[in-house]
MARKEDREN-706607 format. One record per residue: residue in one letter; x, z, y of N, C-alpha, C, O in turn. Coordinates in steps of 0.02 Angstrom, whole numbers, plus 50000, padded with zeros to 5 digits. Example, Ala and Ser with C-alpha at 12.3 -4.5 7.8 and 13.67 -1.06 7.14 Angstrom:
BEGIN
{residuo: a n_x: 50660 n_z: 50390 n_y: 49716 ca_x: 50615 ca_z: 50390 ca_y: 49775 c_x: 50660 c_z: 50390 c_y: 49835 o_x: 50712 o_z: 50423 o_y: 49834} .
{residuo: s n_x: 50642 n_z: 50354 n_y: 49888 ca_x: 50684 ca_z: 50357 ca_y: 49947 c_x: 50645 c_z: 50394 c_y: 50002 o_x: 50670 o_z: 50402 o_y: 50057} .
end
This chain:
BEGIN
{residuo: x n_x: 50052 n_z: 50006 n_y: 49957 ca_x: 49981 ca_z: 49996 ca_y: 50015 c_x: 50028 c_z: 50001 c_y: 50066 o_x: 50061 o_z: 50052 o_y: 50062} .
{residuo: x n_x: 50042 n_z: 49963 n_y: 50114 ca_x: 50075 ca_z: 49950 ca_y: 50167 c_x: 50052 c_z: 50001 c_y: 50216 o_x: 49991 o_z: 50013 o_y: 50211} .
{residuo: x n_x: 50078 n_z: 50030 n_y: 50256 ca_x: 50064 ca_z: 50098 ca_y: 50320 c_x: 50080 c_z: 50040 c_y: 50362 o_x: 50123 o_z: 49996 o_y: 50369} .
{residuo: x n_x: 50013 n_z: 50065 n_y: 50391 ca_x: 50037 ca_z: 50039 ca_y: 50461 c_x: 50045 c_z: 50097 c_y: 50538 o_x: 50011 o_z: 50147 o_y: 50551} .
{residuo: x n_x: 50091 n_z: 50071 n_y: 50572 ca_x: 50128 ca_z: 50074 ca_y: 50625 c_x: 50099 c_z: 50097 c_y: 50671 o_x: 50061 o_z: 50059 o_y: 50701} .
{residuo: x n_x: 50106 n_z: 50185 n_y: 50698 ca_x: 50074 ca_z: 50189 ca_y: 50778 c_x: 50106 c_z: 50181 c_y: 50834 o_x: 50158 o_z: 50212 o_y: 50848} .
{residuo: x n_x: 50070 n_z: 50129 n_y: 50881 ca_x: 50098 ca_z: 50092 ca_y: 50922 c_x: 50149 c_z: 50159 c_y: 50979 o_x: 50134 o_z: 50217 o_y: 50995} .
{residuo: x n_x: 50195 n_z: 50127 n_y: 50990 ca_x: 50243 ca_z: 50137 ca_y: 51019 c_x: 50214 c_z: 50169 c_y: 51112 o_x: 50189 o_z: 50143 o_y: 51162} .
{residuo: x n_x: 50240 n_z: 50245 n_y: 51088 ca_x: 50195 ca_z: 50280 ca_y: 51174 c_x: 50260 c_z: 50243 c_y: 51223 o_x: 50322 o_z: 50244 o_y: 51217} .
{residuo: x n_x: 50221 n_z: 50215 n_y: 51266 ca_x: 50282 ca_z: 50162 ca_y: 51309 c_x: 50283 c_z: 50236 c_y: 51389 o_x: 50243 o_z: 50283 o_y: 51390} .
{residuo: x n_x: 50335 n_z: 50225 n_y: 51443 ca_x: 50308 ca_z: 50244 ca_y: 51481 c_x: 50277 c_z: 50202 c_y: 51533 o_x: 50238 o_z: 50211 o_y: 51580} .
{residuo: x n_x: 50313 n_z: 50145 n_y: 51505 ca_x: 50273 ca_z: 50071 ca_y: 51576 c_x: 50234 c_z: 50058 c_y: 51521 o_x: 50259 o_z: 50026 o_y: 51474} .
{residuo: x n_x: 50173 n_z: 50077 n_y: 51520 ca_x: 50126 ca_z: 50020 ca_y: 51471 c_x: 50098 c_z: 49947 c_y: 51474 o_x: 50078 o_z: 49917 o_y: 51423} .
{residuo: x n_x: 50097 n_z: 49914 n_y: 51551 ca_x: 50088 ca_z: 49860 ca_y: 51572 c_x: 50143 c_z: 49819 c_y: 51562 o_x: 50199 o_z: 49835 o_y: 51583} .
{residuo: x n_x: 50134 n_z: 49772 n_y: 51533 ca_x: 50191 ca_z: 49700 ca_y: 51507 c_x: 50152 c_z: 49662 c_y: 51566 o_x: 50091 o_z: 49655 o_y: 51574} .
{residuo: x n_x: 50230 n_z: 49630 n_y: 51624 ca_x: 50210 ca_z: 49577 ca_y: 51683 c_x: 50284 c_z: 49526 c_y: 51640 o_x: 50342 o_z: 49540 o_y: 51628} .
{residuo: x n_x: 50241 n_z: 49467 n_y: 51630 ca_x: 50292 ca_z: 49405 ca_y: 51630 c_x: 50259 c_z: 49337 c_y: 51715 o_x: 50214 o_z: 49318 o_y: 51754} .
{residuo: x n_x: 50346 n_z: 49331 n_y: 51686 ca_x: 50332 ca_z: 49241 ca_y: 51735 c_x: 50384 c_z: 49208 c_y: 51713 o_x: 50437 o_z: 49234 o_y: 51697} .
{residuo: x n_x: 50369 n_z: 49134 n_y: 51710 ca_x: 50395 ca_z: 49094 ca_y: 51688 c_x: 50472 c_z: 49060 c_y: 51751 o_x: 50462 o_z: 49032 o_y: 51805} .
{residuo: x n_x: 50516 n_z: 49070 n_y: 51731 ca_x: 50608 ca_z: 49046 ca_y: 51772 c_x: 50638 c_z: 48962 c_y: 51717 o_x: 50650 o_z: 48954 o_y: 51658} .
{residuo: x n_x: 50638 n_z: 48919 n_y: 51774 ca_x: 50684 ca_z: 48863 ca_y: 51738 c_x: 50768 c_z: 48890 c_y: 51718 o_x: 50796 o_z: 48937 o_y: 51746} .
{residuo: x n_x: 50787 n_z: 48863 n_y: 51683 ca_x: 50860 ca_z: 48856 ca_y: 51662 c_x: 50893 c_z: 48892 c_y: 51709 o_x: 50899 o_z: 48953 o_y: 51702} .
{residuo: x n_x: 50920 n_z: 48858 n_y: 51766 ca_x: 50949 ca_z: 48865 ca_y: 51846 c_x: 50936 c_z: 48933 c_y: 51881 o_x: 50981 o_z: 48956 o_y: 51916} .
{residuo: x n_x: 50866 n_z: 48972 n_y: 51873 ca_x: 50832 ca_z: 49038 ca_y: 51890 c_x: 50847 c_z: 49068 c_y: 51842 o_x: 50857 o_z: 49126 o_y: 51859} .
{residuo: x n_x: 50856 n_z: 49059 n_y: 51780 ca_x: 50875 ca_z: 49103 ca_y: 51733 c_x: 50970 c_z: 49133 c_y: 51744 o_x: 50994 o_z: 49190 o_y: 51740} .
{residuo: x n_x: 51011 n_z: 49047 n_y: 51764 ca_x: 51060 ca_z: 49075 ca_y: 51753 c_x: 51068 c_z: 49108 c_y: 51818 o_x: 51109 o_z: 49152 o_y: 51806} .
{residuo: x n_x: 51055 n_z: 49113 n_y: 51872 ca_x: 51067 ca_z: 49123 ca_y: 51925 c_x: 51063 c_z: 49228 c_y: 51914 o_x: 51102 o_z: 49271 o_y: 51933} .
{residuo: x n_x: 50997 n_z: 49234 n_y: 51875 ca_x: 50982 ca_z: 49295 ca_y: 51877 c_x: 51026 c_z: 49322 c_y: 51832 o_x: 51053 o_z: 49374 o_y: 51850} .
{residuo: x n_x: 51043 n_z: 49296 n_y: 51767 ca_x: 51107 ca_z: 49306 ca_y: 51730 c_x: 51163 c_z: 49315 c_y: 51769 o_x: 51208 o_z: 49350 o_y: 51745} .
{residuo: x n_x: 51172 n_z: 49289 n_y: 51833 ca_x: 51217 ca_z: 49294 ca_y: 51861 c_x: 51244 c_z: 49367 c_y: 51899 o_x: 51296 o_z: 49398 o_y: 51889} .
{residuo: x n_x: 51188 n_z: 49381 n_y: 51947 ca_x: 51194 ca_z: 49428 ca_y: 51964 c_x: 51194 c_z: 49454 c_y: 51956 o_x: 51218 o_z: 49493 o_y: 51997} .
{residuo: x n_x: 51161 n_z: 49493 n_y: 51864 ca_x: 51154 ca_z: 49547 ca_y: 51835 c_x: 51227 c_z: 49558 c_y: 51817 o_x: 51248 o_z: 49614 o_y: 51827} .
{residuo: x n_x: 51274 n_z: 49508 n_y: 51789 ca_x: 51326 ca_z: 49543 ca_y: 51765 c_x: 51371 c_z: 49519 c_y: 51815 o_x: 51418 o_z: 49484 o_y: 51796} .
{residuo: x n_x: 51365 n_z: 49532 n_y: 51874 ca_x: 51406 ca_z: 49550 ca_y: 51935 c_x: 51401 c_z: 49612 c_y: 51961 o_x: 51442 o_z: 49639 o_y: 51998} .
{residuo: x n_x: 51325 n_z: 49646 n_y: 51930 ca_x: 51351 ca_z: 49704 ca_y: 51958 c_x: 51335 c_z: 49770 c_y: 51905 o_x: 51327 o_z: 49830 o_y: 51910} .
{residuo: x n_x: 51338 n_z: 49708 n_y: 51841 ca_x: 51355 ca_z: 49749 ca_y: 51771 c_x: 51275 c_z: 49778 c_y: 51741 o_x: 51266 o_z: 49810 o_y: 51689} .
{residuo: x n_x: 51250 n_z: 49768 n_y: 51767 ca_x: 51196 ca_z: 49776 ca_y: 51727 c_x: 51143 c_z: 49734 c_y: 51659 o_x: 51122 o_z: 49676 o_y: 51666} .
{residuo: x n_x: 51132 n_z: 49763 n_y: 51616 ca_x: 51112 ca_z: 49717 ca_y: 51547 c_x: 51070 c_z: 49749 c_y: 51545 o_x: 51084 o_z: 49785 o_y: 51496} .
{residuo: x n_x: 51022 n_z: 49765 n_y: 51564 ca_x: 50945 ca_z: 49801 ca_y: 51563 c_x: 50908 c_z: 49736 c_y: 51597 o_x: 50920 o_z: 49746 o_y: 51657} .
{residuo: x n_x: 50874 n_z: 49681 n_y: 51594 ca_x: 50846 ca_z: 49619 ca_y: 51628 c_x: 50782 c_z: 49648 c_y: 51667 o_x: 50769 o_z: 49639 o_y: 51726} .
{residuo: x n_x: 50723 n_z: 49709 n_y: 51592 ca_x: 50685 ca_z: 49753 ca_y: 51651 c_x: 50716 c_z: 49782 c_y: 51691 o_x: 50696 o_z: 49758 o_y: 51744} .
{residuo: x n_x: 50738 n_z: 49804 n_y: 51698 ca_x: 50760 ca_z: 49833 ca_y: 51738 c_x: 50766 c_z: 49834 c_y: 51821 o_x: 50754 o_z: 49861 o_y: 51875} .
{residuo: x n_x: 50808 n_z: 49755 n_y: 51765 ca_x: 50847 ca_z: 49741 ca_y: 51833 c_x: 50798 c_z: 49717 c_y: 51890 o_x: 50796 o_z: 49719 o_y: 51952} .
{residuo: x n_x: 50749 n_z: 49685 n_y: 51827 ca_x: 50689 ca_z: 49626 ca_y: 51871 c_x: 50630 c_z: 49684 c_y: 51921 o_x: 50605 o_z: 49681 o_y: 51977} .
{residuo: x n_x: 50627 n_z: 49727 n_y: 51870 ca_x: 50580 ca_z: 49795 ca_y: 51920 c_x: 50606 c_z: 49822 c_y: 51980 o_x: 50564 o_z: 49830 o_y: 52025} .
{residuo: x n_x: 50673 n_z: 49840 n_y: 51996 ca_x: 50701 ca_z: 49847 ca_y: 52054 c_x: 50710 c_z: 49803 c_y: 52093 o_x: 50708 o_z: 49823 o_y: 52152} .
{residuo: x n_x: 50723 n_z: 49737 n_y: 52086 ca_x: 50704 ca_z: 49694 ca_y: 52117 c_x: 50646 c_z: 49697 c_y: 52166 o_x: 50641 o_z: 49715 o_y: 52224} .
{residuo: x n_x: 50597 n_z: 49668 n_y: 52115 ca_x: 50516 ca_z: 49652 ca_y: 52134 c_x: 50504 c_z: 49742 c_y: 52154 o_x: 50476 o_z: 49742 o_y: 52209} .
{residuo: x n_x: 50510 n_z: 49784 n_y: 52140 ca_x: 50489 ca_z: 49848 ca_y: 52185 c_x: 50535 c_z: 49847 c_y: 52246 o_x: 50506 o_z: 49808 o_y: 52284} .
{residuo: x n_x: 50590 n_z: 49869 n_y: 52275 ca_x: 50630 ca_z: 49883 ca_y: 52327 c_x: 50646 c_z: 49816 c_y: 52347 o_x: 50643 o_z: 49819 o_y: 52409} .
{residuo: x n_x: 50663 n_z: 49757 n_y: 52330 ca_x: 50669 ca_z: 49699 ca_y: 52349 c_x: 50753 c_z: 49700 c_y: 52360 o_x: 50780 o_z: 49658 o_y: 52397} .
{residuo: x n_x: 50792 n_z: 49752 n_y: 52326 ca_x: 50850 ca_z: 49718 ca_y: 52344 c_x: 50847 c_z: 49749 c_y: 52274 o_x: 50799 o_z: 49768 o_y: 52242} .
{residuo: x n_x: 50959 n_z: 49747 n_y: 52248 ca_x: 50976 ca_z: 49747 ca_y: 52165 c_x: 51021 c_z: 49786 c_y: 52197 o_x: 51037 o_z: 49769 o_y: 52254} .
{residuo: x n_x: 51064 n_z: 49871 n_y: 52157 ca_x: 51115 ca_z: 49879 ca_y: 52185 c_x: 51146 c_z: 49932 c_y: 52112 o_x: 51108 o_z: 49960 o_y: 52072} .
{residuo: x n_x: 51193 n_z: 49934 n_y: 52110 ca_x: 51244 ca_z: 49944 ca_y: 52048 c_x: 51211 c_z: 50025 c_y: 52049 o_x: 51215 o_z: 50066 o_y: 52095} .
{residuo: x n_x: 51169 n_z: 50034 n_y: 51965 ca_x: 51160 ca_z: 50070 ca_y: 51961 c_x: 51187 c_z: 50135 c_y: 51937 o_x: 51236 o_z: 50119 o_y: 51903} .
{residuo: x n_x: 51181 n_z: 50195 n_y: 51937 ca_x: 51218 ca_z: 50248 ca_y: 51956 c_x: 51144 c_z: 50274 c_y: 51866 o_x: 51102 o_z: 50317 o_y: 51876} .
{residuo: x n_x: 51146 n_z: 50256 n_y: 51829 ca_x: 51133 ca_z: 50261 ca_y: 51816 c_x: 51193 c_z: 50301 c_y: 51718 o_x: 51247 o_z: 50277 o_y: 51700} .
{residuo: x n_x: 51158 n_z: 50357 n_y: 51682 ca_x: 51210 ca_z: 50375 ca_y: 51622 c_x: 51194 c_z: 50301 c_y: 51552 o_x: 51237 o_z: 50289 o_y: 51509} .
{residuo: x n_x: 51158 n_z: 50280 n_y: 51555 ca_x: 51134 ca_z: 50246 ca_y: 51490 c_x: 51155 c_z: 50165 c_y: 51507 o_x: 51143 o_z: 50123 o_y: 51463} .
{residuo: x n_x: 51193 n_z: 50139 n_y: 51586 ca_x: 51202 ca_z: 50083 ca_y: 51607 c_x: 51255 c_z: 50083 c_y: 51621 o_x: 51288 o_z: 50033 o_y: 51638} .
{residuo: x n_x: 51278 n_z: 50155 n_y: 51615 ca_x: 51370 ca_z: 50131 ca_y: 51653 c_x: 51410 c_z: 50150 c_y: 51610 o_x: 51389 o_z: 50182 o_y: 51562} .
{residuo: x n_x: 51462 n_z: 50138 n_y: 51615 ca_x: 51527 ca_z: 50148 ca_y: 51546 c_x: 51568 c_z: 50188 c_y: 51592 o_x: 51584 o_z: 50193 o_y: 51651} .
{residuo: x n_x: 51581 n_z: 50224 n_y: 51512 ca_x: 51625 ca_z: 50296 ca_y: 51525 c_x: 51684 c_z: 50283 c_y: 51571 o_x: 51720 o_z: 50234 o_y: 51573} .
{residuo: x n_x: 51686 n_z: 50354 n_y: 51618 ca_x: 51779 ca_z: 50340 ca_y: 51636 c_x: 51816 c_z: 50358 c_y: 51626 o_x: 51820 o_z: 50419 o_y: 51626} .
{residuo: x n_x: 51888 n_z: 50306 n_y: 51604 ca_x: 51920 ca_z: 50334 ca_y: 51567 c_x: 51973 c_z: 50368 c_y: 51613 o_x: 51984 o_z: 50333 o_y: 51663} .
{residuo: x n_x: 52014 n_z: 50433 n_y: 51610 ca_x: 52063 ca_z: 50472 ca_y: 51674 c_x: 52112 c_z: 50430 c_y: 51659 o_x: 52165 o_z: 50433 o_y: 51690} .
end
């Protein structure tokens, strides 16, 4: 018998989608790489809400410091 999984409880339950062409996707990925951001959802959310981007100061996205 197959067990049904419960849906994940998400902090942000509403999904928003939009379309880009190859050039636009390249520009988005290049800007993310420039800032050291790997999470596209977090990047696009910040740009859409704040109207700008900056290098994140969040532990889950930062590299550990080497002394």
